[in-house]
C-alpha positions in Angstrom: 0.2 2.1 17.3 0.4 3.0 21.0 3.0 5.5 22.0 3.6 6.7 18.4 3.6 10.5 17.9 3.6 12.9 15.0 6.6 15.3 15.3 6.0 19.0 15.0 5.5 20.3 11.4 5.0 16.7 10.0 1.9 15.2 8.4 0.7 11.6 8.1 3.9 10.6 9.9 4.0 8.4 13.0 7.2 7.9 14.9 8.3 5.9 17.9 11.7 6.4 19.7 13.2 3.0 20.2 16.3 4.1 22.2 18.1 7.3 23.3 21.6 8.2 24.6 23.0 5.0 23.1 26.6 6.0 22.9 29.0 8.8 22.0 28.1 8.5 18.3 24.4 7.6 18.3 22.0 9.9 20.3 18.8 8.1 19.4 17.0 5.7 17.1 13.4 5.7 16.0 11.0 3.9 13.6 8.6 6.0 11.4 5.6 5.1 9.4 5.0 7.6 6.7 1.6 7.5 4.8 1.5 8.3 1.1 1.9 12.1 0.7 3.1 12.3 4.3 6.4 13.5 5.7 8.1 16.5 7.1 9.1 18.7 8.6 7.6 21.6 6.6 9.4 23.8 6.1 12.7 21.9 5.9 14.9 22.2 9.0 18.5 22.1 10.2 20.1 21.0 13.5 23.5 19.9 15.0 23.2 16.1 14.4 23.2 14.0 11.3 20.5 11.5 10.4 21.0 8.0 9.0 17.8 6.9 7.3 17.2 3.2 6.3 14.1 2.2 4.4 12.5 -1.0 5.6 9.6 -0.9 3.2 8.1 1.5 0.7 9.9 4.4 -0.8 10.9 7.9 0.5 12.3 11.0 -1.0 14.7 13.1 1.1 15.0 16.8 0.2 18.4 18.2 1.0 18.7 21.8 -0.1 17.9 21.6 -3.9 18.7 17.9 -4.1 16.2 15.0 -4.0 17.4 11.6 -2.8 15.1 8.6 -3.5 15.5 5.6 -1.3 13.7 2.2 -1.5 13.8 -1.0 0.7 17.2 -1.8 2.0 18.7 1.6 1.0 20.2 4.1 3.4 21.5 7.6 3.3 23.3 9.8 5.9 22.0 13.4 5.8 24.1 16.2 7.2 22.1 18.1 9.9 23.5 21.5 8.9 21.8 21.3 5.5 18.1 22.1 5.2 16.3 18.7 4.8 13.0 16.9 5.1 11.7 13.4 4.4 8.6 12.6 2.3 6.7 9.6 1.0 5.9 10.5 -2.7 4.6 7.0 -3.5 1.1 5.5 -3.2 2.1 2.9 -0.5 3.1 3.5 3.1 6.8 3.7 4.0 8.5 2.2 7.1 11.9 3.9 8.0 14.5 3.6 10.7 16.0 6.9 11.6 19.2 7.2 13.7 20.5 10.5 15.0 24.3 10.7 14.8 26.4 13.1 16.7 29.4 14.8 15.0 
């Protein structure tokens, strides 16, 4: 997986930016491979933009404040950037996820 990186404060998480500065609503798009038990960031973080996560394969759990959102293949969720959040693979198989950063 050439050109994949592990973002700061993530573990067992490989990401590749596919595009950036796409238009007025979409600032970037990336694909991530998250190993079982992997994810991040730790601790949860906040920022100005929202995320739209779509699971391609496997399962993820998104922590948003005290809430846990479970997503499987073909499922998506938009996460508000101003709420503390992180993404984790709590299953025993790898997860493949598309992440899109959306401006407000």
